[in-house]
C-alpha positions as CSV (number, residue, x, y, z in Angstrom):
1,X,-16.4,197.0,-54.4
2,X,-17.0,199.3,-51.3
3,X,-15.2,202.6,-51.1
4,X,-13.2,203.5,-48.0
5,X,-12.0,207.0,-46.9
6,X,-8.4,208.0,-47.2
7,X,-6.2,206.4,-44.5
8,X,-8.7,203.6,-43.7
9,X,-7.3,200.1,-43.8
10,X,-8.7,196.6,-43.2
11,X,-6.2,194.1,-41.8
12,X,-6.9,190.4,-41.1
13,X,-5.0,189.5,-37.9
14,X,-2.4,186.9,-38.3
15,X,-1.6,184.4,-35.5
16,X,2.1,183.3,-35.3
17,X,3.1,180.2,-33.4
18,X,6.2,181.7,-31.7
19,X,5.3,185.5,-31.7
20,X,2.8,187.4,-29.7
21,X,2.9,190.7,-31.7
22,X,3.0,191.1,-35.5
23,X,3.8,194.5,-36.9
24,X,2.6,195.1,-40.4
25,X,3.9,198.2,-42.4
26,X,1.8,198.3,-45.5
27,X,2.2,201.1,-48.1
28,X,-1.0,203.1,-48.3
29,X,-1.1,203.1,-52.0
30,X,-1.0,199.3,-52.1
31,X,-4.1,199.1,-49.8
32,X,-5.9,201.8,-51.7
33,X,-5.2,200.2,-55.1
34,X,-6.9,197.1,-54.0
35,X,-9.9,198.8,-52.7
36,X,-10.6,201.9,-54.9
37,X,-10.5,202.7,-58.5
38,X,-8.4,205.8,-58.0
39,X,-4.8,205.8,-56.8
40,X,-4.2,207.2,-53.3
41,X,-1.8,210.1,-52.4
42,X,1.4,209.6,-50.6
43,X,1.3,208.1,-47.1
44,X,1.5,204.9,-45.2
45,X,-0.9,203.0,-43.0
46,X,1.0,201.5,-40.1
47,X,-1.0,198.8,-38.4
48,X,-0.2,196.7,-35.4
49,X,-2.2,193.4,-35.0
50,X,-2.0,191.8,-31.7
51,X,-1.8,188.0,-32.0
52,X,-3.3,185.9,-29.2
53,X,-4.2,182.4,-28.2
54,X,-7.7,181.0,-28.6
55,X,-10.1,181.4,-25.8
56,X,-11.9,178.2,-24.8
57,X,-15.7,178.5,-24.6
58,X,-17.9,175.8,-23.0
59,X,-16.9,172.7,-21.1
60,X,-16.6,169.0,-22.1
61,X,-19.2,166.6,-20.8
62,X,-18.6,163.4,-18.8
63,X,-17.3,160.4,-20.8
64,X,-19.6,157.4,-21.3
65,X,-19.2,154.5,-18.9
66,X,-17.8,151.2,-20.2
67,X,-20.3,148.4,-20.7
68,X,-20.4,145.5,-18.3
69,X,-18.7,142.2,-19.3
70,X,-21.1,139.3,-19.8
71,X,-20.9,136.4,-17.3
72,X,-19.2,133.2,-18.4
73,X,-21.4,130.2,-19.0
74,X,-21.3,127.4,-16.5
75,X,-19.3,124.3,-17.2
76,X,-21.4,121.1,-17.2
77,X,-20.2,118.4,-14.7
78,X,-18.6,115.2,-16.1
79,X,-20.7,112.0,-15.9
80,X,-19.9,108.3,-15.5
81,X,-22.4,105.7,-16.6
82,X,-22.5,101.9,-16.9
83,X,-24.1,100.7,-20.1
84,X,-26.2,97.6,-20.4
85,X,-27.6,98.3,-23.8
86,X,-30.6,100.4,-22.7
87,X,-31.3,103.7,-24.5
88,X,-30.0,106.8,-22.7
89,X,-30.2,110.5,-23.5
90,X,-27.5,112.6,-21.8
91,X,-27.5,116.4,-22.1
92,X,-24.1,117.6,-21.1
93,X,-24.0,120.8,-23.1
94,X,-22.2,123.8,-21.6
95,X,-24.1,127.0,-20.8
96,X,-23.9,130.0,-23.1
97,X,-22.0,133.0,-22.1
98,X,-24.0,136.2,-21.5
99,X,-23.6,139.2,-23.9
100,X,-21.7,142.3,-22.9
101,X,-23.7,145.4,-22.3
102,X,-23.3,148.5,-24.6
103,X,-21.1,151.4,-23.6
104,X,-22.9,154.6,-22.5
105,X,-23.2,157.6,-24.8
106,X,-20.7,160.4,-24.2
107,X,-22.3,163.5,-22.8
108,X,-22.6,166.6,-25.1
109,X,-20.5,169.6,-24.4
110,X,-21.9,172.5,-22.3
111,X,-22.2,175.3,-24.9
112,X,-22.8,178.9,-23.8
113,X,-23.7,181.7,-26.2
114,X,-20.9,183.1,-28.3
115,X,-19.7,186.6,-27.1
116,X,-18.4,188.5,-30.2
117,X,-17.4,191.5,-28.2
118,X,-14.1,189.8,-27.2
119,X,-11.0,190.6,-29.1
120,X,-9.8,187.0,-29.3
121,X,-10.3,183.8,-31.3
122,X,-12.6,181.3,-29.8
123,X,-12.3,177.5,-29.5
124,X,-15.6,175.8,-28.7
125,X,-15.6,172.8,-26.3
126,X,-15.3,169.2,-27.6
127,X,-17.8,166.4,-27.0
128,X,-16.9,163.6,-24.6
129,X,-15.9,160.0,-25.7
130,X,-18.5,157.2,-25.7
131,X,-17.9,154.2,-23.4
132,X,-16.4,151.0,-24.8
133,X,-18.8,148.0,-25.0
134,X,-18.4,145.1,-22.5
135,X,-16.9,141.8,-23.5
136,X,-19.1,138.8,-24.1
137,X,-18.8,136.0,-21.5
138,X,-17.1,132.7,-22.5
139,X,-19.2,129.7,-23.1
140,X,-19.1,126.9,-20.6
141,X,-17.4,123.6,-21.4
142,X,-19.5,120.6,-22.2
143,X,-19.3,117.7,-19.8
144,X,-17.2,114.7,-20.5
145,X,-18.7,111.2,-20.4
146,X,-17.1,108.0,-19.1
147,X,-18.9,104.8,-20.1
148,X,-18.2,101.4,-18.7
149,X,-19.4,98.6,-20.9
150,X,-18.5,95.0,-21.9
151,X,-20.1,95.5,-25.3
152,X,-19.0,98.5,-27.5
153,X,-22.0,98.0,-29.7
154,X,-24.2,99.1,-26.9
155,X,-22.9,102.6,-27.1
156,X,-25.1,103.3,-30.1
157,X,-28.0,103.4,-27.8
158,X,-26.6,106.4,-25.9
159,X,-27.3,109.9,-27.2
160,X,-24.8,112.5,-25.9
161,X,-25.1,116.2,-26.4
162,X,-21.8,117.7,-25.0
163,X,-21.4,120.8,-27.1
164,X,-19.6,123.7,-25.5
165,X,-21.7,126.8,-24.8
166,X,-21.7,129.7,-27.2
167,X,-19.6,132.8,-26.4
168,X,-21.6,135.9,-25.5
169,X,-22.0,138.7,-28.1
170,X,-19.9,141.8,-27.4
171,X,-21.5,145.1,-26.3
172,X,-21.5,148.0,-28.8
173,X,-19.5,151.1,-28.1
174,X,-21.4,154.2,-27.1
175,X,-21.6,157.2,-29.4
176,X,-19.4,160.2,-28.8
177,X,-20.9,163.3,-27.3
178,X,-21.8,166.3,-29.5
179,X,-19.3,169.2,-29.5
180,X,-20.1,172.9,-29.3
181,X,-20.6,174.6,-32.8
182,X,-19.9,178.2,-33.7
183,X,-23.0,180.3,-34.2
184,X,-20.9,182.8,-36.1
185,X,-17.7,181.7,-37.7
186,X,-16.1,185.3,-38.1
187,X,-16.6,188.8,-36.7
188,X,-14.7,192.1,-36.8
189,X,-13.9,194.7,-34.2
190,X,-13.0,198.3,-35.2
191,X,-10.6,200.5,-33.3
192,X,-9.5,204.1,-34.1
193,X,-6.9,206.5,-32.8
194,X,-6.8,210.3,-33.0
195,X,-9.6,212.6,-33.9
196,X,-11.7,212.4,-37.0
197,X,-10.5,214.9,-39.6
198,X,-7.0,215.2,-38.2
199,X,-4.1,214.0,-40.3
200,X,-3.2,211.5,-37.6
201,X,-6.5,209.9,-37.4
202,X,-6.2,206.2,-38.0
203,X,-8.7,203.3,-37.8
204,X,-8.2,199.5,-38.1
205,X,-10.6,196.6,-38.2
206,X,-9.5,193.2,-36.7
207,X,-11.2,190.0,-37.7
208,X,-11.6,187.1,-35.3
209,X,-12.6,183.5,-35.8
210,X,-14.6,180.9,-34.0
211,X,-13.4,177.2,-34.3
212,X,-15.9,174.4,-33.8
213,X,-15.3,171.7,-31.2
214,X,-14.7,168.1,-32.1
215,X,-17.3,165.5,-31.4
216,X,-16.3,162.8,-28.9
217,X,-14.8,159.4,-30.1
218,X,-17.3,156.6,-30.4
219,X,-16.5,153.8,-28.0
220,X,-15.0,150.5,-29.2
221,X,-17.1,147.4,-29.3
222,X,-16.2,144.7,-26.8
223,X,-14.7,141.3,-27.6
224,X,-16.9,138.3,-28.3
225,X,-16.7,135.5,-25.8
226,X,-15.1,132.2,-26.8
227,X,-17.2,129.1,-27.3
228,X,-16.7,126.4,-24.6
229,X,-14.9,123.1,-25.3
230,X,-16.9,120.1,-26.4
231,X,-17.0,117.2,-23.9
232,X,-14.9,114.1,-24.5
233,X,-15.7,110.4,-24.4
234,X,-13.8,107.7,-22.4
235,X,-14.6,104.0,-22.8
236,X,-13.7,101.3,-20.4
237,X,-14.2,97.6,-21.2
238,X,-15.0,96.9,-17.5
239,X,-18.0,96.2,-15.4
240,X,-16.4,97.6,-12.2
241,X,-14.9,101.0,-11.4
242,X,-11.4,101.5,-12.6
243,X,-8.8,101.9,-9.8
244,X,-6.3,104.8,-10.3
245,X,-2.8,104.4,-11.6
246,X,-0.1,103.8,-9.1
247,X,3.1,103.4,-11.2
248,X,5.5,104.3,-8.4
249,X,5.7,104.8,-4.6
250,X,8.0,105.1,-1.7
251,X,7.6,102.5,1.1
252,X,9.5,101.2,4.0
253,X,11.4,97.9,4.0
254,X,9.2,96.8,6.9
255,X,6.1,97.0,4.7
256,X,7.9,95.3,1.8
257,X,9.0,92.4,4.0
258,X,5.8,91.8,5.9
259,X,3.1,92.8,3.4
260,X,4.6,93.5,0.0
261,X,3.3,96.3,-2.2
262,X,1.3,96.5,-5.4
263,X,1.9,98.9,-8.3
264,X,-0.4,99.4,-11.3
265,X,-0.6,101.2,-14.6
266,X,-3.5,101.7,-16.9
267,X,-2.8,101.4,-20.7
268,X,-4.8,103.9,-22.8
269,X,-5.2,104.5,-26.5
270,X,-6.5,107.6,-28.3
271,X,-8.8,106.9,-31.2
272,X,-10.8,109.1,-33.7
273,X,-14.5,108.7,-34.4
274,X,-16.2,109.1,-31.0
275,X,-19.5,110.3,-32.5
276,X,-19.8,107.1,-34.7
277,X,-19.8,105.0,-31.5
278,X,-22.8,106.8,-30.0
279,X,-26.4,107.3,-31.2
280,X,-26.8,109.4,-34.4
281,X,-26.8,113.1,-33.8
282,X,-24.6,113.0,-30.8
283,X,-22.2,115.9,-30.2
284,X,-18.9,114.9,-28.7
285,X,-15.2,115.6,-29.4
286,X,-13.9,113.4,-32.2
287,X,-11.0,111.8,-30.3
288,X,-11.8,109.5,-27.4
289,X,-9.9,107.4,-24.9
290,X,-10.3,103.7,-24.6
291,X,-8.7,101.5,-21.9
292,X,-6.7,98.7,-23.5
293,X,-5.2,97.0,-20.4
294,X,-4.3,97.3,-16.8
295,X,-0.9,96.2,-15.5
296,X,-0.6,95.1,-11.9
297,X,2.6,94.0,-10.3
298,X,3.7,93.2,-6.7
299,X,7.0,93.6,-4.9
300,X,8.2,91.6,-1.9
301,X,11.4,91.6,0.2
302,X,12.7,88.3,1.5
303,X,15.2,88.9,4.3
304,X,17.8,86.1,4.4
305,X,20.6,88.3,5.7
306,X,22.4,87.4,9.0
307,X,22.2,91.1,10.0
308,X,19.3,92.0,12.3
309,X,16.4,93.3,10.2
310,X,15.5,95.8,12.8
311,X,18.6,97.9,11.9
312,X,17.1,98.6,8.5
313,X,13.3,98.2,8.9
314,X,12.4,101.9,8.8
315,X,14.4,102.6,5.6
316,X,12.3,103.8,2.7
317,X,12.7,102.3,-0.8
318,X,11.4,103.8,-4.0
319,X,9.6,101.5,-6.4
320,X,8.8,102.2,-10.1
321,X,6.8,100.2,-12.6
322,X,9.1,100.3,-15.7
323,X,8.1,100.3,-19.4
324,X,8.6,96.5,-19.6
325,X,6.1,96.2,-16.8
326,X,8.6,95.2,-14.1
327,X,9.1,96.8,-10.7
328,X,12.5,98.4,-10.2
329,X,13.6,99.2,-6.7
330,X,15.8,102.2,-5.8
331,X,17.7,102.0,-2.5
332,X,18.9,105.0,-0.6
333,X,22.6,105.6,-1.3
334,X,23.7,105.0,2.3
335,X,22.1,101.5,2.3
336,X,24.2,98.7,0.9
337,X,22.3,95.4,0.2
338,X,23.6,92.2,-1.4
339,X,20.8,90.3,-3.0
340,X,19.1,88.9,-6.1
341,X,15.8,89.5,-7.8
342,X,13.5,86.7,-9.0
343,X,10.1,86.7,-10.7
344,X,7.1,84.6,-9.6
345,X,4.2,85.3,-11.9
346,X,3.4,89.0,-11.3
347,X,5.4,89.2,-8.1
348,X,9.0,90.4,-7.9
349,X,10.9,89.0,-4.9
350,X,14.1,90.7,-3.8
351,X,16.0,88.3,-1.7
352,X,18.6,89.9,0.6
353,X,21.7,88.0,1.7
354,X,23.7,90.7,3.4
355,X,23.1,94.3,4.5
356,X,25.2,97.1,5.8
357,X,25.2,100.9,6.0
358,X,27.6,102.9,4.0
359,X,29.1,104.3,7.3
360,X,30.1,100.8,8.2
361,X,32.6,100.9,5.4
362,X,34.4,103.9,6.8
363,X,34.7,102.8,10.4
364,X,38.4,101.9,10.4
365,X,40.4,103.4,13.3
366,X,42.8,102.9,16.2
367,X,46.0,103.0,14.2
368,X,49.1,101.8,16.0
369,X,52.8,101.4,15.0
370,X,54.9,98.5,16.3
371,X,58.3,97.2,15.7
372,X,61.0,98.9,13.6
373,X,63.2,98.1,10.7
374,X,62.0,95.4,8.4
375,X,59.6,94.4,11.2
376,X,57.8,97.8,11.3
377,X,54.0,97.2,11.2
378,X,50.9,99.3,11.2
379,X,47.7,98.0,12.7
380,X,44.1,99.2,12.5
381,X,40.7,98.0,13.6
382,X,37.3,97.8,11.8
383,X,35.1,99.2,14.5
384,X,31.9,98.3,12.6
385,X,32.9,94.6,12.6
386,X,32.0,94.2,8.9
387,X,35.3,93.3,7.4
388,X,34.1,89.8,6.5
389,X,31.6,91.4,4.0
390,X,33.9,93.8,2.2
391,X,37.0,93.7,0.0
392,X,39.6,96.2,1.3
393,X,42.5,97.7,-0.6
394,X,45.1,100.1,0.9
395,X,47.2,102.9,-0.5
396,X,50.0,104.3,1.7
397,X,52.2,107.4,1.8
398,X,55.2,107.2,4.2
399,X,57.1,110.4,5.1
400,X,59.9,110.9,7.7
401,X,61.2,113.8,9.7
402,X,64.1,114.5,12.1
403,X,61.6,115.9,14.6
404,X,59.2,114.3,17.0
405,X,55.8,114.6,15.3
406,X,53.8,113.5,18.3
407,X,53.6,116.9,20.0
408,X,53.6,119.5,17.2
409,X,53.6,119.3,13.4
410,X,57.2,119.1,12.1
411,X,58.3,121.9,9.7
412,X,59.5,119.4,7.1
413,X,58.8,115.9,5.9
414,X,60.6,113.8,3.4
415,X,58.6,111.4,1.2
416,X,60.1,107.8,1.3
417,X,57.3,105.8,-0.2
418,X,53.9,106.2,-1.9
419,X,51.8,103.5,-3.6
420,X,49.4,100.6,-3.2
421,X,49.9,97.9,-0.7
422,X,50.0,94.3,-2.1
423,X,47.6,91.9,-0.5
424,X,50.5,89.7,0.6
425,X,51.7,92.5,3.0
426,X,48.3,92.7,4.7
427,X,47.2,90.3,7.4
428,X,43.5,90.2,8.4
429,X,42.6,88.7,11.8
430,X,38.9,89.1,12.4
431,X,38.4,92.9,12.3
432,X,42.1,93.8,12.7
433,X,44.3,94.6,9.8
434,X,48.1,94.6,10.0
435,X,50.2,96.1,7.3
436,X,53.9,95.0,7.0
437,X,55.5,98.4,6.4
438,X,59.0,97.0,7.0
439,X,58.7,95.0,3.8
440,X,58.1,98.0,1.6
441,X,60.9,99.5,-0.5
442,X,61.9,102.1,2.1
443,X,65.5,102.9,3.0
444,X,66.4,101.0,6.2
445,X,67.6,104.1,8.0
446,X,64.1,105.5,7.7
447,X,62.7,102.5,9.5
448,X,64.9,102.7,12.5
449,X,63.8,103.4,16.0
450,X,63.6,107.0,16.9
451,X,62.6,108.1,13.4
452,X,59.6,110.5,13.3
453,X,57.1,109.4,10.7
454,X,53.8,110.4,9.1
455,X,51.8,107.6,7.5
456,X,48.8,108.5,5.4
457,X,46.6,105.5,4.7
458,X,43.7,105.4,2.3
459,X,41.4,102.4,2.5
460,X,39.1,101.5,-0.4
461,X,36.3,99.2,0.6
462,X,33.9,97.5,-1.7
463,X,30.6,95.6,-1.1
464,X,28.1,94.5,-3.7
465,X,29.0,97.1,-6.3
466,X,29.3,99.9,-3.7
467,X,32.6,101.6,-2.9
468,X,33.7,104.0,-0.2
469,X,37.1,105.5,0.7
470,X,38.5,106.5,4.1
471,X,41.7,108.4,4.8
472,X,43.6,107.9,8.1
473,X,46.8,109.6,9.3
474,X,49.1,108.6,12.1
475,X,52.1,110.7,13.2
476,X,54.4,108.9,15.6
477,X,57.9,108.1,16.6
478,X,59.2,104.6,15.8
479,X,60.0,103.1,19.2
480,X,60.1,99.4,18.6
481,X,63.1,97.1,18.4
482,X,64.4,95.7,15.1
């Protein structure tokens, strides 16, 4: 073990996380006993070690660029053929996706020479990360094949290759860049105070350390592309192109009356075993579609109504081909038709006997009071002139006041009657209705001339399953004679 002169100490500098200065008071005999065979005389070695942060040396390089994603493979177009039993070879395979390119290598750190004259720990620079690899392109979808044939056995003469394209391989990640390494892991720097030989002469040696940088992270590999979808088979037992479905439409009454309209629906079934229908070795999705039937129906309006058709010609009607293969019409809510439906082979005829607009049911007006006492009557007019088509029911509320209600609303009313009006109290003369109010159970004094009244009338009118209500109010003074 080396010998050191009296009063000479070696101290390893200690770095503290939260302190910048560490003071060490070490008894001299403890230091000497660890370094020499003979005990030291009295005295102490007081050492101060300055803690400091690491000094960064070198600089990190540029990270590696990410690889380029592979291009997706092209989808193959669908194909339609008519089979007459002749051999055919159809290549409908999707194109493969392109591979992703590798990520670039991370650049190594820039590493200058280590300067051991500095009184500070050193942290060498890290290497840069490698670039991630590019993703592989997806494979293109195989083309689907539609075959028209009258003989399903002829399909075994057709070879179809409709596999999806393979997904592209992923690019590999680039390697991380090399970090700077320490050429000397430790070094010491001596410092003394006082004059040699003096009793106050003191020396200390500090040890410093170099820390290696970390190599950059290797880039991640990309994601492999997905394989494309395999093409599908559709079989139609026809020798002419299939017309598209038309299970519903909206069309005017004018077209339905003068031309009629056709709706259609194709009936399909999904079956397994497509490859078994085709030539051996064919590549096709297992499930295929086959046309079982085509439903075609027509709808026609027959206008036997006395009302002029021109009033309704431009009205649109919705038609739907139902699950039981019948055409169901849906009229707009404001159009009221009375008619019947009849079937003639594949044609649905809707025969119209009467027609009106919903607004015609709420066209009552021109209320007038006449008479008094048990001869008090309320008259009103159907201004749409459609009363012969509709059933009409009335509800009435009769209130009286001591004031004249013709010029301003009275402050108070007294209810004298509220309820439905029996048909026997309603007289219909063409488009005029007369209600015999004097025959209602109303006190006679409230029917006398000079009485202020408010009559609220609610008319409920019904036509061919449609109903509408209209409320009318008259405020007047009974002026007639009993």
